[in-house]
C-alpha positions in Angstrom: -69.8 -13.5 -1.0 -68.8 -11.5 2.1 -72.4 -10.6 2.9 -74.0 -13.9 2.1 -71.2 -15.7 3.9 -71.8 -13.8 7.2 -74.4 -14.9 9.8 -77.4 -12.6 10.0 -76.8 -11.1 6.5 -78.3 -11.9 3.2 -78.1 -10.3 -0.3 -81.6 -10.1 -1.6 -80.5 -8.8 -5.0 -77.9 -6.7 -6.8 -78.3 -4.2 -9.7 -75.8 -2.4 -11.9 -77.7 0.9 -11.9 -80.8 2.6 -10.5 -82.9 2.7 -13.7 -85.8 0.8 -12.0 -84.9 1.4 -8.4 -88.5 2.2 -7.2 -89.8 -1.2 -8.5 -86.8 -3.0 -7.1 -87.2 -1.5 -3.6 -90.9 -2.3 -3.6 -90.3 -5.9 -4.8 -87.4 -6.8 -2.4 -88.2 -4.7 0.6 -84.6 -4.5 1.8 -83.6 -3.5 5.3 -80.4 -1.8 4.0 -79.4 -0.7 0.5 -75.7 -0.4 -0.4 -75.6 2.3 -3.0 -72.7 3.2 -5.3 -72.6 6.7 -6.8 -71.0 6.2 -10.2 -73.1 3.7 -12.2 -74.2 3.6 -15.8 -77.7 5.0 -16.5 -79.2 6.4 -13.3 -76.5 7.2 -10.8 -76.5 6.6 -7.1 -77.4 10.1 -6.0 -80.4 10.2 -8.3 -81.3 6.7 -7.2 -81.2 7.8 -3.6 -83.6 10.7 -4.3 -86.0 8.3 -6.1 -85.9 5.8 -3.3 -86.6 8.5 -0.7 -89.7 9.6 -2.7 -91.3 6.2 -2.1 -89.6 4.9 1.1 -88.2 7.0 3.9 -87.6 4.1 6.3 -85.2 1.8 4.3 -81.6 2.4 5.4 -79.3 3.5 2.5 -75.6 3.3 3.0 -73.5 4.9 0.3 -70.5 2.6 -0.6 -68.3 4.4 -3.0 -64.8 5.5 -4.0 -65.9 9.2 -4.1 -64.8 11.2 -1.1 -65.3 14.8 -2.5 -67.4 17.3 -0.6 -70.1 17.6 -3.3 -70.9 13.9 -3.4 -70.8 13.5 0.4 -73.1 16.6 0.8 -75.5 15.5 -1.9 -75.8 12.0 -0.5 -76.4 13.1 3.1 -78.7 16.0 2.2 -80.8 13.6 0.1 -81.3 11.1 2.8 -78.4 8.7 2.9 -78.0 7.0 6.3 -74.3 6.7 6.0 -71.3 7.1 3.7 -68.6 4.5 3.5 -65.6 4.3 1.2 -65.0 1.1 -0.8 -61.5 0.7 0.7 -63.2 -0.2 4.1 -62.0 -3.5 5.4 -64.6 -6.3 5.0 -65.2 -6.9 8.7 -65.7 -3.2 9.2 -68.1 -3.0 6.3 -70.3 -5.6 8.0 -70.3 -3.5 11.2 -71.3 -0.4 9.2 -74.2 -2.3 7.5 -75.4 -3.5 11.0 -75.0 0.0 12.4 -77.1 1.5 9.6 -79.8 -1.2 10.1 -80.1 -0.4 13.8 -80.5 3.3 13.2 -76.9 4.5 13.3 -75.2 6.8 10.7 -72.0 5.0 9.8 -69.2 6.9 8.1 -65.6 6.2 7.3 -63.6 8.4 9.7 -62.2 10.6 6.9 -65.8 11.2 5.7 -67.0 12.0 9.2 -64.1 14.5 9.6 -65.1 16.1 6.2 -68.8 16.3 7.3 -67.8 18.0 10.5 -65.7 20.5 8.6 -68.5 21.2 6.2 -71.0 21.9 9.0 -68.4 24.0 10.8 -67.9 26.2 7.8 -71.6 26.5 7.1 -72.0 27.8 10.7 -69.1 30.2 10.4 -70.5 31.8 7.2 -73.8 32.6 8.9 -73.4 35.7 11.0 -69.7 35.9 10.4 -68.3 39.3 11.3 -65.5 39.1 8.7 -63.0 40.3 11.3 -64.5 43.8 11.3 -63.6 46.0 14.2 -66.3 47.5 16.3 -65.8 50.9 14.6 -66.1 49.3 11.2 -69.3 47.5 12.2 -70.7 50.9 13.4 -69.8 52.5 10.0 -71.3 49.5 8.1 -74.5 49.8 10.2 -74.8 53.5 9.3 -74.3 52.6 5.6 -77.0 50.0 5.9 -79.3 52.7 7.4 -78.7 55.0 4.4 -76.2 57.4 5.9 -73.8 59.3 3.5 -70.1 59.6 4.3 -70.7 63.1 5.6 -73.5 62.0 7.8 -71.4 59.1 9.2 -68.6 61.5 10.0 -71.0 63.8 11.8 -72.7 60.9 13.7 -69.5 59.3 14.8 -67.6 62.6 15.5 -64.8 61.6 13.1 -63.2 63.2 9.9 -64.7 62.3 6.5 -61.2 60.9 5.6 -61.4 58.5 8.6 -64.9 57.4 7.3 -63.3 56.7 3.9 -60.5 54.8 5.5 -63.0 52.6 7.5 -65.1 52.0 4.4 -62.0 51.0 2.3 -61.1 48.4 5.0 -64.8 47.2 5.2 -64.8 46.7 1.4 -61.5 44.7 1.6 -62.7 42.5 4.4 -66.1 41.8 2.8 -64.5 41.4 -0.6 -66.9 43.9 -2.2 -66.4 47.0 -4.4 -69.3 49.2 -3.7 -71.7 50.5 -1.0 -74.6 48.5 -2.4 -72.6 45.3 -2.4 -71.4 46.0 1.2 -75.0 46.7 2.3 -76.3 43.6 0.5 -73.7 41.4 2.1 -74.3 42.9 5.5 -78.0 41.9 5.2 -77.4 38.5 3.6 -74.8 37.4 6.2 -76.4 39.2 9.2 -73.2 41.1 9.9 -74.9 44.0 11.6 
């Protein structure tokens, strides 16, 4: 009623699931698809993937009650053009649909905040230094290069007990329990 009763908007069709979504998109050629996530049969995330296999241009706006990180991330990473919660006021929903149609990426403000946090944390994980001191980074680099505790002590002109102390702190900060885990994490996360 809201969409059909608004100038410039028209509902072409509505479906209770995505079981035949490819045929439906081909038949109706919509400008914007409002997609729920939790539907019987084929759910909205799977439907989104199936639509993107046949049509990369149609705008897909997720309209759902789910505001958890997994659903938001799955929707956006599989090609959703926006993510709006069902509690959105009707007038705002029309604005979001129009925004999606004109190439925008509408999101409820709480979802936008969540997305920014997710991207921020992804960025921090890559190359994070885990609050290692310069000295601890030097010790870790020597471990990565295959040095023994004795060789590290000699190279850095410190006592072997000091090397052990640094390594203990490195293990704690990296949340690992062995030299091989520490070396693997250093490579994986580009720490040194």
